[in-house]
N, C-alpha and C positions, 0 to 999 in steps of 0.2 A: 213852860220849862224847855229851854233850848238844850241842844246836845253838843255844844262845842267842847271838844276834848283834845288832848294831846296824844291820842291813840297812835301807836306805832310810829313814834318819832323817827326811829331807825328801823328800816325794813329788814326783815330777816332775823328779828329778835324772837320770833315765835310767840309773841304776846298779843293779847287783844283785851278789849274792855267789853263787858256785857251788861245789859240792863236786866236785872232780875225782877220779874213780875209774878203775880199770884192770881190763880183762878180758884174760885170756890165751887164745889160741886157736891152732889149727894151720891154716895156709893151704893152698891147693890144691896147692902144691909140697911139702907136708909139713913146712914150716918153722914153728917156734914164733914167734908174733907177740904183741905187746902193744899194745892200743889204749886210748887215753884217752877217757873219756866225761864228761859233766857233767850235773848236776842242780841246779836252783835250791835254795839253802839254805832258802828259804821253804817248800819242800815236805818238808824233812828234819826229822824229829822227833829222831832220834838215830842213832848208829852203834854197833853192838854186835858181840861175837863170835858165832860161829855157835851158835844155841840148839839145844835138843833139838827135833826136828821129828817130828810124828806124821803118818805116811803115811795117805792116804785112797784108796779105790778110785776108778777112773774119772776121774782128773784128767788134764789135758793134761801132756805130758812135762816141760814147763818148770816146772810147779807141783809142788813137792816135798811139800806138805802144809800142816799148820797148826802154829803154835807159840804159846805163851802168854807175853805180856809184860804185867806188871801187871794180871793177871786178865782180859786181853782176848785173844781168839783172833784171830790174824793169819795170812794166807796167806804162804807163803814161795815166792818165784819165783827160779829159776836164770836169771840174765840171759844167761850163756854159752849155755845150752841154747836159750833163746828166740831170741837173735840169730844164733848160729852153728851151732845144732843139735849142740853139743858139750857134754855134761854137765861141770860143774865139780866135780872131785873133789880139788882141791888142798887141802893143809893150810893152816891159818891164814887161811881165808877170812873175810871180813867180811860183815856184813849192814847195809844202809842201810834204816832204817825210815822210809818216806815216808808222809806223810799229806796227802790232798787229796780233793776231792769228798766230804768227810765220811766218808772211809774210810781205812784204813791197809793197807800192804803192805810186806813185807820183801823187799828185792832183794839177792840173794847176788852178791858181787863178789870179785875176787881181792885188791884192795888199794885203800885210800882214800889218795890222794896228798896233797892239800892243799885249802885254801879260797882262792879268788881273788875279789877285788873288781874288777869290770870294768864297762864301759859296755855297754849294749845295742847301741850303734853298732859295737862290736867283733865282734858276732856276725853272721856272714854267713848269709843264707838259702841253702840248698843248691840254688839254682835251676839252676846249670850242670851238676849231676850228674843225669843222667836217672833213674838208679836210685834217687835220693833224692827226686826231685821228683815224687812220685806219692802217691796215696791209701794206698799200701802202705808208705810210708816211715816208719821209726821215728826218723829224724833230722830235726830242725826247725831246726838251726843249726850253724855251724862256727866255732870260735874258733881262730885261727891264732897259735900261739906260735912262737918262733924254731926250736925243735927238734921240735915236734910239733903235730898238730891235735887239738883236743878237740871231740868230737861231742856236741851237746846232744840228748838223746833225748826222745822224746814218750812219757812214761810213761802218759799218759792213753790213748793208742792201744794200748799194750801191755796195759793192764788191760782195755780194751774188746775186744781180740782174745780174751783168755782168758775174760772174762765179758761177753758182749754186752749183758746187762741193765744193766750199769753205765754204758753210754753213753747211756741214755735215762732219763727220770724217771718212767716208768710212766703217762704221759698216754695215755688211751684216745681221748679226743676233743680235737682241737686247737682252741683258741679261735680265732675268726675276727675279722677286722677289715674295715671298709668303706672304700671310697675308694682302694684299692690304694696304701697308703703306701710310700714308698721308704726302705729301711733300708740304710745303709752299714755294713758289718761289717769288723772287723780281727781276724783270728784266724790264728795260724801253724800250728796243727794241722790237717792235711788232713782227718782223721777228724771232728773237731769242726766244722770249717768246712762240710763237706758236711751234717752233721746239722743245723746251724743253717739253712743255705740250704734244705734240703728241708722242714723243719718250718715255717719262715716263709713259704715259697712256698705250702704247704698252707693257712696261715692267711690268705693274701691279700696278702702283701707282695711288692714288687719288691725284688731284692737287688743291691747293688753290693758286691762282695767283694774284700778285699785280704788278703794273707798276712803283712803286717807293718805296724807303726804308721806308719813313715815313708811308705810308699806311700799309706796312707789319708790322712795329713796332706797330702801333696803334692796329692792329688785335691781334698780339702776346701779347702785354701788357694787353689787355682785357682778353685773355685766362689765363694769369698768375693770374689775380685778381679773376676770376670765378672758376678756377679749384682748388680743395682742395689739390690734391697731384699729383705725377708724373703719376699714373695710369689713372687718369682723363685726364691729359694733353695728354697722349699718344692716347687717343680717338679722339684728335683734330689735333695733329701734331706729326710726328715721325722724320722728318728731315727738315732742312731749307736750301734752295739753294739761294744764293744771288749774283747778279752782284756787281761790285764796283761802276761803274759810273751810277748814277741815280739822277733825280731831287729831291730836297727837303732834302733827306738824303742818303748819300752814303753807300756802303756795309760795309765799315770798321766801321762806326758809328753804323749801324744796328747790326753788330756782337758784338761790344763792349757793346751795350745796352742789348743784349740777354745774354751775358756771365756775365753781372753784376747783373742779376736777379737770385735769388736763385733757382727758379723752372725752368725757361726757360733754364738756363745754362746747364741742363742735356740733352738737345736736341742737337744733332750734327749739326754744321753749316758748309756748304761747300761753299767756295767762288769760283764762276765760272765766269771768266772774260777774256776778250781778252787781258788785260794788265797784267795778271799774268805772271811773269817771275822770274828767280833767283834773279834779282835785287830788287824785291818788296816782296818776300816771308816773309821777316822779319816783314813787316807791318801787314800782316794777322795773323802771329803768335803772335804779340804783343797784338792783340785784342781778341785772343782766338779761332781763326778759327780751326776747326778740320781737314780740308783739303782745299787745294787750287789747282784749275785746270784751264787750259787754254781752252777757247772755240776754236772749237766746239766739243770737245772730249766727245760726249755723252756716248759712250760705256764705257770709263774709268770712267765717272761720275757715271754711274749706278753701275759699279763694286765697286767703292769706297764707295758708299752709302750702298751697300750690306754688306761690311766689317764693316762699322760703326754701322750697326743695329744688328750685331750678338750679 
């Protein structure tokens, strides 16, 4: 099953398509439960039947091994085992082949239900749930349907947990900047948000961080109203770094709003996302992004910002 779609034909519409899939588990009372999860279609290459998996030694319990797809070796991850510590041995399992951060991974699930086209505004950040609102959370958003909740999972965090080297770009020396520039960041993944903050702090930046595009826009919009000129604005923000996938407002819409404001438009905006590729660069350009980079290239991000601030 291929995943060719017409997602986000117009950038800045604040819409996306998600694949809803299901995992079966047993709760603490011993009752069988079914939970729906979601993943952005933009990260899904295809959905296949369970392939032949080659087991390897010394892997985490949730990583079953490697399989071959079109002459490429891809790791297979049991999401049930990762999320619930319960191996998935059901028949007729499916595998979602996801591609992001220039890598691919196969996620084993019980069932793929359907594709939904929704607005980012329909995705609520899990702020009210303590167990979800932490750096350990694998849930970055909740979509409430009439009969069920669909949890949007942070697959970047899952991969980083299994392979910590995937969360960094191998930079040994962090480039530094002068003058303590202020970066406003919008990033829903707690793992990536902490990485960006830590690395940019080391580089000499001050950080004002938000976990969704709407919160970042409210802050920036207020700055536009209160700052009389660009010099005043530069005392509050020098560069804006945004993810694309975020609850409430996506990065394309945030960038479009910024570039539509006469004062804020003078601040460079860098889109920093795991789904940036040659296929979607035109979307960022259409909303006025000054640069677009693929996570987790922190070194390149800092070098790019240095050039933009010259």
